[in-house]
C-alpha positions as CSV (number, residue, x, y, z in Angstrom):
1,M,-174.6,4.1,-0.4
2,T,-173.8,4.5,-4.0
3,T,-171.5,2.3,-5.8
4,V,-169.2,3.6,-8.5
5,P,-169.3,1.4,-11.6
6,T,-165.9,0.0,-12.3
7,R,-164.7,-0.2,-15.9
8,A,-164.0,-3.7,-17.1
9,P,-160.4,-4.3,-18.0
10,E,-159.7,-4.2,-21.7
11,R,-158.8,-7.5,-23.2
12,L,-155.5,-7.7,-24.9
13,S,-156.2,-8.6,-28.4
14,A,-153.8,-11.0,-30.1
15,P,-152.0,-9.6,-33.0
16,G,-153.7,-10.5,-36.1
17,P,-152.2,-11.9,-39.2
18,E,-150.0,-9.6,-41.2
19,P,-151.6,-8.2,-44.3
20,R,-151.1,-10.2,-47.4
21,G,-149.6,-7.3,-49.3
22,H,-147.0,-6.8,-46.6
23,R,-145.9,-10.4,-46.7
24,R,-145.8,-10.2,-50.5
25,R,-143.5,-7.2,-50.4
26,Q,-141.2,-9.0,-47.9
27,R,-141.0,-12.1,-50.1
28,R,-140.2,-9.9,-53.1
29,S,-137.4,-8.1,-51.2
30,R,-135.9,-11.4,-50.2
31,E,-136.1,-12.8,-53.7
32,R,-134.9,-9.6,-55.5
33,P,-131.3,-10.2,-56.7
34,N,-128.6,-7.8,-55.6
35,W,-127.2,-6.9,-59.0
36,L,-124.7,-4.4,-57.7
37,A,-123.1,-6.8,-55.3
38,G,-123.0,-9.5,-58.0
39,V,-121.3,-7.3,-60.6
40,S,-118.9,-6.0,-58.0
41,S,-118.0,-9.5,-57.0
42,V,-117.3,-10.5,-60.6
43,I,-115.2,-7.5,-61.2
44,W,-113.1,-8.1,-58.0
45,L,-112.8,-11.8,-59.0
46,A,-111.4,-10.8,-62.4
47,I,-109.0,-8.4,-60.8
48,V,-107.6,-11.2,-58.6
49,I,-107.8,-14.1,-61.1
50,V,-106.4,-12.4,-64.2
51,P,-102.9,-11.7,-62.8
52,I,-102.7,-15.2,-61.3
53,Y,-103.8,-16.7,-64.6
54,W,-101.2,-14.7,-66.5
55,I,-98.4,-15.8,-64.1
56,V,-99.2,-19.5,-64.4
57,I,-99.6,-19.6,-68.2
58,T,-96.5,-17.4,-68.8
59,S,-94.4,-19.7,-66.7
60,F,-95.1,-22.5,-69.3
61,K,-94.1,-20.3,-72.3
62,S,-90.6,-20.1,-73.8
63,Q,-88.8,-16.8,-74.0
64,S,-89.4,-16.4,-77.7
65,N,-93.0,-17.3,-77.6
66,Y,-93.7,-14.9,-74.7
67,Y,-92.9,-11.9,-77.0
68,A,-94.6,-13.4,-80.0
69,E,-97.9,-14.6,-78.6
70,N,-100.8,-12.8,-76.9
71,P,-100.0,-12.4,-73.2
72,L,-103.3,-13.8,-72.1
73,A,-103.5,-16.6,-74.6
74,P,-102.6,-20.2,-73.4
75,P,-99.1,-21.4,-74.5
76,A,-99.2,-23.0,-78.0
77,A,-96.3,-25.2,-77.0
78,P,-96.1,-25.6,-73.2
79,T,-92.7,-26.3,-71.8
80,L,-91.1,-27.0,-68.4
81,A,-87.8,-25.6,-69.4
82,N,-88.3,-22.5,-67.2
83,Y,-88.9,-24.7,-64.1
84,G,-85.9,-26.8,-64.8
85,M,-83.8,-23.6,-65.2
86,V,-85.0,-22.3,-61.8
87,I,-84.4,-25.7,-60.1
88,E,-80.9,-25.8,-61.5
89,A,-80.2,-22.3,-60.0
90,D,-80.0,-23.6,-56.4
91,F,-83.8,-23.3,-55.9
92,P,-83.9,-26.4,-53.7
93,Q,-81.4,-24.9,-51.3
94,Y,-83.4,-21.7,-51.0
95,F,-86.5,-23.7,-50.5
96,V,-85.0,-25.7,-47.7
97,N,-83.7,-22.5,-46.0
98,S,-87.2,-21.0,-46.1
99,V,-88.7,-24.2,-44.7
100,I,-86.2,-24.3,-41.8
101,A,-86.7,-20.6,-41.1
102,T,-90.5,-20.8,-41.2
103,L,-90.8,-24.0,-39.1
104,G,-88.1,-23.0,-36.7
105,A,-89.9,-19.7,-36.0
106,V,-93.6,-20.7,-36.2
107,V,-93.6,-23.8,-34.1
108,P,-91.9,-22.3,-31.0
109,A,-93.8,-19.0,-31.4
110,V,-97.2,-20.7,-31.5
111,L,-96.5,-23.1,-28.6
112,F,-95.1,-20.3,-26.4
113,S,-98.0,-18.0,-27.3
114,F,-100.5,-20.6,-26.5
115,M,-99.0,-21.3,-23.1
116,A,-98.6,-17.6,-22.3
117,A,-102.2,-16.9,-23.4
118,Y,-103.5,-19.7,-21.2
119,A,-101.5,-18.4,-18.2
120,I,-102.8,-14.8,-18.8
121,V,-106.4,-15.9,-19.0
122,R,-106.4,-18.4,-16.1
123,A,-104.1,-16.5,-13.6
124,G,-103.9,-13.0,-15.0
125,R,-106.3,-11.6,-12.4
126,E,-104.3,-13.0,-9.5
127,S,-100.8,-12.3,-10.7
128,R,-99.5,-8.8,-11.3
129,F,-96.5,-10.2,-13.2
130,L,-98.9,-11.8,-15.8
131,R,-100.8,-8.6,-16.2
132,W,-97.6,-6.7,-16.9
133,T,-96.6,-9.4,-19.3
134,N,-99.8,-9.1,-21.2
135,S,-99.4,-5.4,-21.4
136,L,-95.9,-5.9,-22.7
137,F,-97.2,-8.2,-25.4
138,L,-99.8,-5.6,-26.4
139,M,-97.0,-3.0,-26.6
140,G,-95.2,-5.2,-29.0
141,L,-98.0,-4.8,-31.5
142,A,-97.2,-1.1,-31.8
143,I,-93.5,-1.7,-32.8
144,P,-93.0,-2.2,-36.5
145,L,-90.2,-4.4,-37.8
146,Q,-88.6,-1.6,-39.8
147,A,-88.0,0.4,-36.6
148,T,-86.0,-2.4,-35.0
149,V,-83.7,-3.4,-37.9
150,I,-80.6,-1.6,-36.7
151,P,-80.9,-2.9,-33.0
152,I,-81.6,-6.4,-34.3
153,Y,-78.6,-6.2,-36.6
154,L,-76.3,-5.1,-33.8
155,I,-77.6,-7.8,-31.4
156,I,-77.1,-10.5,-34.0
157,I,-73.6,-9.3,-34.7
158,R,-72.8,-9.4,-30.9
159,L,-74.2,-12.9,-30.6
160,G,-72.1,-14.1,-33.6
161,L,-75.2,-15.3,-35.4
162,Y,-74.8,-13.1,-38.6
163,D,-75.3,-15.0,-41.8
164,T,-77.0,-17.9,-40.2
165,L,-80.6,-19.2,-40.3
166,L,-80.8,-18.7,-36.5
167,A,-80.5,-15.0,-37.1
168,L,-83.7,-15.1,-39.1
169,I,-85.5,-17.4,-36.6
170,L,-85.0,-15.6,-33.4
171,P,-86.4,-12.1,-34.5
172,S,-89.3,-13.8,-36.3
173,I,-90.3,-15.6,-33.1
174,A,-90.2,-12.3,-31.2
175,F,-92.4,-10.5,-33.7
176,A,-94.9,-13.4,-34.1
177,I,-95.6,-13.7,-30.3
178,P,-97.6,-10.5,-29.6
179,L,-100.4,-10.9,-32.1
180,S,-100.5,-14.7,-31.4
181,V,-101.0,-14.2,-27.7
182,L,-103.8,-11.6,-28.3
183,I,-105.7,-13.9,-30.6
184,L,-105.3,-17.1,-28.5
185,A,-106.1,-15.3,-25.3
186,N,-109.4,-14.1,-26.7
187,F,-110.3,-17.6,-27.8
188,I,-109.4,-19.2,-24.4
189,R,-111.6,-16.6,-22.7
190,D,-114.5,-17.9,-24.7
191,V,-114.1,-21.4,-23.2
192,P,-116.9,-21.9,-20.6
193,K,-115.5,-21.7,-17.0
194,E,-117.6,-24.7,-16.0
195,L,-115.4,-26.9,-18.2
196,F,-112.3,-25.8,-16.3
197,D,-114.1,-26.4,-13.0
198,S,-115.1,-29.9,-14.0
199,M,-111.5,-30.7,-15.0
200,R,-110.3,-29.4,-11.6
201,I,-112.9,-31.5,-9.7
202,D,-111.7,-34.6,-11.6
203,G,-108.2,-33.9,-10.3
204,A,-106.6,-32.7,-13.5
205,T,-103.6,-30.4,-13.2
206,E,-103.3,-27.1,-15.1
207,Q,-101.0,-28.7,-17.6
208,V,-103.5,-31.5,-18.3
209,T,-106.3,-29.0,-18.5
210,M,-104.3,-26.8,-20.9
211,W,-103.4,-29.5,-23.4
212,R,-106.5,-31.7,-23.1
213,L,-109.2,-29.1,-22.8
214,A,-108.1,-25.6,-23.9
215,F,-105.9,-26.7,-26.8
216,P,-108.5,-28.8,-28.7
217,L,-111.2,-26.2,-28.2
218,T,-109.0,-23.4,-29.5
219,R,-107.7,-25.4,-32.4
220,P,-109.2,-23.1,-35.1
221,A,-107.4,-20.1,-33.5
222,V,-104.1,-22.1,-33.4
223,V,-104.4,-23.0,-37.1
224,T,-105.3,-19.3,-37.9
225,V,-102.2,-18.1,-36.0
226,T,-100.0,-20.7,-37.6
227,V,-101.1,-19.9,-41.1
228,Y,-100.8,-16.2,-40.6
229,N,-97.3,-16.4,-39.1
230,S,-96.1,-18.9,-41.7
231,L,-97.3,-16.5,-44.4
232,Q,-95.5,-13.6,-42.9
233,I,-92.2,-15.4,-42.3
234,W,-92.2,-17.2,-45.6
235,N,-92.7,-14.0,-47.5
236,G,-90.3,-12.0,-45.3
237,F,-87.7,-10.1,-47.3
238,L,-86.2,-7.5,-44.9
239,L,-84.6,-9.8,-42.3
240,P,-83.0,-12.1,-44.9
241,L,-81.7,-9.1,-46.8
242,I,-80.1,-7.5,-43.6
243,L,-79.0,-10.6,-41.6
244,T,-77.7,-12.9,-44.3
245,Q,-75.0,-12.5,-46.9
246,S,-74.0,-15.9,-48.3
247,P,-75.9,-17.3,-51.3
248,D,-76.4,-20.7,-49.5
249,K,-78.3,-18.8,-46.7
250,R,-80.8,-17.1,-48.9
251,T,-84.5,-17.7,-48.5
252,L,-87.0,-17.8,-51.4
253,P,-88.0,-14.1,-51.4
254,L,-84.4,-13.1,-51.5
255,A,-83.8,-15.7,-54.2
256,L,-86.6,-14.2,-56.2
257,W,-84.9,-10.9,-56.1
258,S,-81.7,-12.5,-57.4
259,F,-83.7,-14.3,-60.1
260,Q,-85.1,-11.1,-61.2
261,G,-81.6,-9.7,-61.6
262,Q,-80.3,-12.9,-63.2
263,Y,-83.2,-13.4,-65.6
264,S,-84.3,-9.8,-66.0
265,I,-85.1,-10.5,-69.7
266,N,-86.4,-14.0,-69.3
267,V,-89.8,-13.2,-67.9
268,P,-91.2,-16.8,-68.0
269,A,-88.3,-18.0,-65.8
270,V,-88.9,-15.3,-63.2
271,L,-92.6,-16.2,-63.1
272,A,-91.8,-19.9,-62.8
273,S,-89.8,-19.1,-59.7
274,V,-92.8,-17.1,-58.4
275,V,-95.1,-20.2,-58.9
276,L,-92.7,-22.5,-57.1
277,T,-92.5,-20.0,-54.2
278,T,-96.2,-19.8,-53.9
279,L,-97.0,-23.5,-54.0
280,P,-96.1,-24.3,-50.3
281,I,-98.3,-21.5,-48.9
282,L,-101.2,-22.6,-51.2
283,I,-100.9,-26.2,-50.0
284,L,-100.8,-25.0,-46.4
285,Y,-104.0,-23.0,-47.0
286,V,-105.7,-26.0,-48.7
287,V,-104.9,-28.3,-45.8
288,G,-106.0,-25.9,-43.0
289,R,-108.7,-24.1,-44.9
290,R,-111.6,-25.3,-42.8
291,Q,-110.0,-24.6,-39.5
292,L,-108.7,-21.2,-40.8
293,L,-112.1,-20.0,-41.9
294,S,-113.8,-21.2,-38.7
295,G,-111.1,-19.3,-36.7
296,L,-111.5,-16.1,-38.7
297,T,-115.3,-16.1,-38.5
298,A,-115.7,-17.4,-34.9
299,G,-116.0,-13.9,-33.5
300,F,-118.8,-12.9,-35.9
301,S,-121.1,-15.7,-34.9
302,K,-121.7,-14.5,-31.4
């Protein structure tokens, strides 16, 4: 009986160290500066910063010095007369109107959107009504504000709310809800299901779970939605133009339009009103900057 010699299994050789030249090329590619990206960033920064710089320094110039000096040169004799002129032109009243309209729309919209998003995520699979509600919110994203101006105007007239701040608040809430529900629902879905199960085992109700578990974990999304909606409502021009008439019901964007007509020649006064209008949004961004950035970049880290 002859035996067939079997071939010994080949040993898997461990990968050897990478060649020194390959590692050197990788190190050079990592250390090589990206000049094109750097130059593009500097150019874009100049495009953004130069207009802001011009607006700020011009607001401190007098009307006569504005035409006599270099437009990009700092003011030789800074003055606050332009800001005083704007404040005397009922600017505080317009500022209060904008604050009331913004807070009155953002706070209810964000709270309602969070509760709706929580209900859609937690019970959307079991409730047909919630699924239809979610579809209705998504359909709201496809309807632009300009297409609903006439229906909104007629509804506000029928309700007797024309020329009131409530006429600005109610449509702003309606248009802020769809996108807010979409963003908040996506963040609530990212919360691990085990955390909800542990809260249920501990005897917590859905309301307790929503406010003590889901709300703190989705705080970056809440801040992102709040800042975005505040920016949209604060800078809104179409609704105040259509739904208000009295000067004491004007908001800041509509007041800027009137300032441009009133001080069409006094450019520093107009730019001073622009600076005062931008400050609240800038302060809001500085306060919620960390939460806002984490909310915007959360989806890219997965």
